[in-house]
C-alpha positions in Angstrom: -2.0 2.2 18.9 -2.8 -0.9 17.1 -1.6 -1.2 13.6 -2.7 -3.4 10.8 -0.2 -4.2 8.1 -1.9 -5.5 4.9 0.3 -7.2 2.2 -0.8 -8.9 -0.9 1.0 -12.2 -0.4 2.7 -14.2 2.4 6.2 -13.5 1.1 5.7 -9.8 1.6 4.0 -10.3 5.1 7.1 -12.4 6.0 9.4 -9.7 4.8 7.6 -7.2 7.0 7.6 -9.7 9.9 11.4 -9.8 9.9 11.4 -6.2 11.1 9.5 -7.0 14.3 10.7 -9.2 17.3 8.9 -12.5 17.6 7.2 -14.8 18.6 4.1 -14.4 16.5 0.6 -15.4 17.6 -1.7 -16.7 14.7 -5.3 -15.5 14.8 -7.9 -17.1 12.6 -10.2 -14.7 10.7 -12.9 -15.7 8.1 -10.9 -16.3 4.9 -7.5 -15.2 6.3 -5.0 -15.6 9.3 -3.4 -12.7 11.1 0.2 -13.0 12.5 0.2 -10.8 15.6 3.5 -9.5 17.4 4.6 -6.3 19.2 1.3 -4.6 18.8 1.3 -5.0 15.1 -1.1 -7.4 13.1 0.2 -8.7 9.7 -2.2 -9.9 7.2 -1.8 -11.3 3.6 -4.9 -9.9 2.1 -4.6 -11.4 -1.3 -3.9 -9.9 -4.8 -5.9 -7.1 -6.4 -8.0 -4.3 -4.9 -11.2 -6.2 -4.5 -9.8 -9.0 -2.4 -7.6 -6.5 -0.4 -10.6 -4.4 0.4 -12.6 -7.5 1.5 -9.9 -9.0 3.6 -8.9 -5.7 5.3 -12.6 -5.0 6.1 -12.9 -8.3 7.7 -9.9 -7.6 10.0 -11.0 -4.1 10.8 -14.6 -5.3 11.5 -13.5 -8.2 13.9 -11.1 -5.8 15.9 -13.9 -3.1 16.2 -16.3 -5.9 17.5 -13.8 -7.1 20.0 -13.4 -3.5 21.3 -9.9 -3.0 20.2 -10.0 -1.2 17.0 -7.0 -0.4 14.8 -5.6 3.1 14.8 -3.8 2.9 11.5 -3.8 0.5 8.4 -0.7 0.1 6.3 -0.7 -1.3 2.8 2.8 -2.6 2.2 4.6 -4.7 -0.3 6.6 -4.6 -3.5 5.6 -2.9 -6.7 6.7 -1.3 -10.0 8.5 2.0 -9.9 8.5 4.8 -12.6 11.9 5.5 -13.8 14.1 7.4 -13.1 12.3 8.8 -10.0 11.7 5.4 -8.3 14.5 3.0 -9.3 14.6 -0.7 -8.4 15.4 -1.2 -4.7 14.1 2.3 -3.6 11.1 2.8 -1.1 8.1 4.9 -2.0 5.5 6.3 0.4 2.2 7.3 -0.9 1.1 11.0 -0.5 -1.9 9.9 -2.5 -3.3 6.4 -3.1 -5.0 6.5 -6.5 -7.1 4.0 -8.5 -5.6 4.4 -11.9 -8.1 2.3 -13.9 -11.5 2.9 -12.0 -13.8 4.5 -14.5 -14.9 4.4 -18.1 -13.4 4.3 -21.6 -15.1 7.0 -23.8 -14.5 8.3 -27.3 -12.6 11.1 -25.7 -10.4 8.8 -23.5 -10.5 7.5 -20.1 -12.9 9.0 -17.5 -12.2 8.4 -13.8 -15.3 7.3 -11.8 -15.4 10.7 -10.2 -15.9 12.2 -13.7 -19.0 10.0 -13.9 -20.4 11.6 -11.0 -19.8 9.1 -8.1 -17.2 7.4 -6.0 -13.7 8.4 -5.2 -10.3 7.6 -6.9 -7.8 8.9 -4.3 -7.1 8.5 -0.6 -4.7 10.8 1.1 -2.6 9.5 4.1 -2.0 11.7 7.0 0.6 14.5 5.9 2.4 14.3 9.3 2.8 10.6 9.1 4.1 10.7 5.5 6.6 13.4 6.5 7.8 11.2 9.5 8.1 8.1 7.2 10.2 10.1 4.6 12.5 11.4 7.5 12.9 7.9 9.1 13.3 5.7 6.0 14.4 7.9 3.1 11.3 6.7 1.1 10.4 8.9 -1.9 7.0 10.7 -1.5 4.6 10.7 -4.3 1.5 9.1 -5.8 1.2 5.3 -5.7 -1.2 4.0 -8.4 -3.4 1.0 -7.8 -4.1 -1.0 -11.0 -6.1 -4.2 -11.7 -3.8 -5.0 -14.6 -0.1 -4.6 -14.1 1.5 -2.3 -16.8 3.4 -4.3 -19.5 4.1 -1.8 -22.2 5.9 1.4 -22.7 2.7 2.9 -24.2 0.6 2.2 -21.1 3.4 3.4 -18.8 3.6 6.8 -20.7 -0.2 7.1 -20.5 -0.2 6.5 -16.7 2.5 9.2 -16.2 0.6 11.6 -18.4 -2.5 11.2 -16.4 -0.6 11.2 -12.9 2.5 13.2 -13.3 3.4 12.6 -9.6 3.1 8.9 -9.8 6.2 7.1 -8.5 4.9 3.5 -8.3 2.1 1.1 -9.1 0.7 -1.9 -7.2 -2.5 -3.7 -7.0 -3.9 -3.4 -3.5 -3.4 0.0 -2.0 -6.7 1.6 -3.2 -8.7 -1.5 -1.9 -7.0 -1.4 1.5 -7.6 2.4 1.7 -11.3 1.9 0.8 -11.8 -0.5 3.7 -9.8 1.8 6.1 -11.9 4.8 5.1 -15.3 2.9 5.7 -14.1 2.3 9.3 -12.7 5.8 9.7 -9.1 4.6 10.2 -6.2 6.4 8.6 -4.1 4.6 6.0 -0.5 4.6 4.8 1.1 2.8 1.7 4.8 1.9 1.5 6.2 0.1 -1.5 9.6 -1.3 -2.3 10.3 -1.1 -6.0 11.1 -4.6 -7.5 10.8 -3.6 -11.2 10.5 -0.8 -13.6 7.0 0.1 -14.8 6.9 -0.5 -18.5 7.7 -3.4 -20.9 7.3 -6.7 -19.0 10.7 -8.1 -18.5 11.0 -10.8 -15.8 14.8 -10.7 -16.1 14.7 -7.2 -14.8 12.7 -7.9 -11.7 14.7 -7.9 -8.4 12.2 -9.3 -6.0 14.7 -10.3 -3.3 16.2 -7.0 -3.3 12.8 -5.3 -2.9 11.9 -7.6 0.0 15.1 -6.8 1.7 14.4 -3.1 1.3 10.9 -3.6 2.6 12.3 -5.4 5.7 14.8 -2.6 6.2 12.2 0.1 5.7 9.8 -1.4 8.3 12.8 -1.7 10.7 13.0 2.0 10.6 9.3 2.6 10.4 8.3 0.7 13.5 9.4 3.5 16.0 7.4 6.0 13.8 4.3 4.0 14.0 4.6 3.7 17.7 5.1 7.3 18.3 2.9 8.9 15.7 -0.1 10.9 17.0 -3.1 11.0 14.6 -4.3 14.2 16.1 -1.4 16.0 14.5 -3.3 16.1 11.2 -6.5 17.5 12.8 
């Protein structure tokens, strides 16, 4: 099964790449470059849900046109964790990939786009795959939120937790990657290594190298799961 791993930026892609044996082949796509090795394609899709969706869709389309479609898309990288459930350095795997700020502000508060009568706000990775990821990596299962604006205050963090009680982490690409995967009928997974607490913006509290190391270690344990997982287990 071919797997596409979509990260936001090259440093995350390189952290994932360290978990796989080289050498890598570079494949040019419109607007992006794949790094291919050991049956896995790694792609830095860009920051934010819109660019992530566009770049992921490009890779999926090219693979389908070449007659070798992907069997799974993984959104991976670092992100903020909701304390105390997801401390810095921990791994989180999404049971739900949810767009936290896709909707409308009203006099009564925020209404998700589904409440307006269209669209979706949540994609659910395959349950059997999530269970295997938890078993192999020790990742904490829960909701991973996708936001277009990173949380920077305690008030916003509290509002997100109130609206999404099972949220463990936030990042900026997962929902966009999931939308592209869904359009192609390909299952999706999201794995995040926590680099900072969700809340007041404090650069001194960020532990990006530690999170990248956790991401590499997590993918080292995840690779055999991806190779053996059967998508028909969830049908």
